[in-house]
C-alpha positions as CSV (number, residue, x, y, z in Angstrom):
1,M,105.4,-103.0,-35.7
2,L,108.7,-103.1,-34.0
3,N,110.5,-102.3,-37.2
4,N,108.4,-99.1,-37.7
5,I,109.6,-97.7,-34.3
6,R,113.3,-98.2,-35.2
7,N,113.0,-96.6,-38.6
8,E,111.3,-93.3,-37.4
9,D,113.3,-90.2,-37.8
10,G,113.8,-87.8,-34.9
11,F,116.3,-86.1,-32.6
12,T,118.5,-87.9,-30.3
13,L,119.0,-86.8,-26.7
14,I,122.6,-85.6,-27.5
15,E,121.3,-83.4,-30.4
16,V,118.7,-81.8,-28.1
17,L,121.2,-81.1,-25.4
18,V,123.7,-79.5,-27.8
19,A,120.9,-77.3,-29.2
20,L,119.8,-76.3,-25.7
21,T,123.4,-75.5,-24.8
22,I,123.9,-73.3,-27.8
23,F,120.6,-71.5,-27.1
24,A,121.6,-70.9,-23.4
25,V,125.0,-69.4,-24.5
26,G,123.1,-67.1,-26.8
27,L,120.7,-66.0,-24.1
28,L,123.7,-65.3,-21.8
29,G,125.2,-63.1,-24.4
30,I,122.0,-61.2,-24.8
31,A,121.7,-60.7,-21.0
32,G,125.3,-59.4,-21.0
33,L,124.4,-56.9,-23.7
34,Q,121.4,-55.8,-21.8
35,Y,123.4,-55.2,-18.6
36,R,126.0,-53.1,-20.6
37,A,123.3,-51.0,-22.2
38,Y,121.8,-50.4,-18.8
39,D,125.2,-49.4,-17.4
40,F,126.0,-47.0,-20.3
41,N,122.5,-45.4,-19.9
42,R,123.1,-44.9,-16.2
43,N,126.5,-43.3,-16.8
44,S,125.1,-41.1,-19.5
45,N,122.3,-39.9,-17.1
46,V,124.9,-39.1,-14.4
47,R,127.0,-37.1,-16.9
48,A,124.0,-35.2,-18.2
49,L,122.8,-34.3,-14.7
50,T,126.3,-33.1,-13.6
51,V,126.5,-30.9,-16.7
52,G,123.0,-29.6,-16.1
53,V,123.6,-28.7,-12.5
54,A,126.9,-27.0,-13.4
55,G,125.1,-25.0,-16.1
56,M,122.3,-24.0,-13.6
57,V,124.8,-22.8,-11.0
58,L,126.8,-20.8,-13.6
59,E,123.7,-19.1,-14.9
60,E,122.6,-18.2,-11.4
61,A,126.0,-16.9,-10.5
62,L,126.2,-14.8,-13.7
63,A,122.7,-13.4,-13.0
64,L,123.7,-12.0,-9.7
65,D,123.5,-8.2,-9.5
66,E,126.8,-6.5,-10.5
67,E,126.5,-4.5,-7.3
68,N,126.8,-7.7,-5.2
69,P,129.8,-7.4,-2.9
70,L,130.9,-10.8,-4.0
71,F,132.2,-9.3,-7.2
72,D,134.4,-6.7,-5.4
73,V,137.2,-9.1,-4.4
74,T,138.5,-12.4,-5.6
75,A,136.8,-15.3,-3.7
76,L,137.8,-18.9,-4.3
77,N,136.0,-22.2,-3.7
78,M,132.8,-20.9,-2.1
79,V,130.2,-23.5,-1.5
80,W,127.0,-23.0,-3.6
81,D,123.8,-24.0,-1.8
82,L,122.1,-26.4,-4.3
83,D,119.2,-27.0,-1.9
84,P,118.1,-23.7,-0.3
85,N,115.0,-25.3,1.2
86,T,117.1,-27.5,3.6
87,A,120.2,-27.1,5.7
88,A,122.1,-29.3,3.3
89,T,124.2,-27.6,0.5
90,T,124.1,-30.7,-1.7
91,L,121.4,-31.8,-4.1
92,T,120.2,-35.4,-4.1
93,V,118.4,-36.6,-7.2
94,N,116.4,-39.8,-7.0
95,G,118.2,-42.4,-9.1
96,G,120.8,-39.8,-10.0
97,G,123.0,-39.5,-6.9
98,T,124.2,-36.5,-4.8
99,Y,125.8,-33.4,-6.2
100,S,127.7,-30.6,-4.7
101,A,129.0,-27.3,-6.2
102,V,131.8,-24.8,-5.5
103,W,132.3,-21.6,-7.3
104,S,135.1,-19.0,-7.5
105,I,135.2,-15.3,-8.6
106,T,138.3,-13.8,-10.0
107,T,138.0,-10.0,-10.4
108,A,139.6,-8.0,-13.2
109,T,140.2,-11.2,-15.3
110,P,141.1,-11.1,-18.1
111,I,140.6,-7.3,-18.1
112,A,139.3,-4.6,-15.9
113,N,135.5,-4.5,-15.3
114,V,135.2,-8.3,-16.1
115,A,135.0,-11.0,-13.5
116,R,135.7,-14.7,-14.2
117,V,133.3,-17.1,-12.6
118,D,134.4,-20.8,-12.3
119,V,131.8,-23.4,-11.2
120,T,132.8,-27.0,-10.3
121,V,130.2,-29.6,-9.7
122,N,131.1,-32.9,-8.1
123,G,128.7,-35.7,-9.0
124,P,128.5,-39.3,-8.1
125,E,131.1,-41.8,-9.2
126,G,133.8,-39.1,-9.3
127,R,132.1,-37.2,-12.1
128,N,133.3,-33.6,-12.0
129,V,132.4,-30.8,-14.4
130,T,133.9,-27.3,-14.4
131,L,132.3,-24.5,-16.4
132,I,133.7,-21.0,-16.8
133,G,131.8,-17.8,-17.5
134,Y,132.6,-14.1,-17.6
135,K,130.6,-11.2,-16.1
136,R,131.1,-7.7,-17.4
137,F,130.4,-4.6,-15.4
138,L,129.3,-1.4,-17.0
């Protein structure tokens, strides 16, 4: 009976420890990939929100009536109120950060009866987006 125990095949403790170590290193690599994917997704979300806010502000600025006195003279770096329902001029998005916007109007640029509208949105993590549009007056 003692001979039967010695002749049985199986794994030694060293082989099991080596296999567990390789498995643990593989799991750590997968965890690192998951973190990088999460980080890239978060950065993409911030970029998309910043561009979306800038597009919204530019559309609203271009939709202003051409009789608006703002279009009479050049005005630089005016703060755009992103949250008109509160006293704050910034917009805070849950999970997306805080955004602020400034806009400028340059009259008669590039020609008469055309105003250039520049919108710059400052987002979290130093993400800034500038969009330019032109408004024509009839």
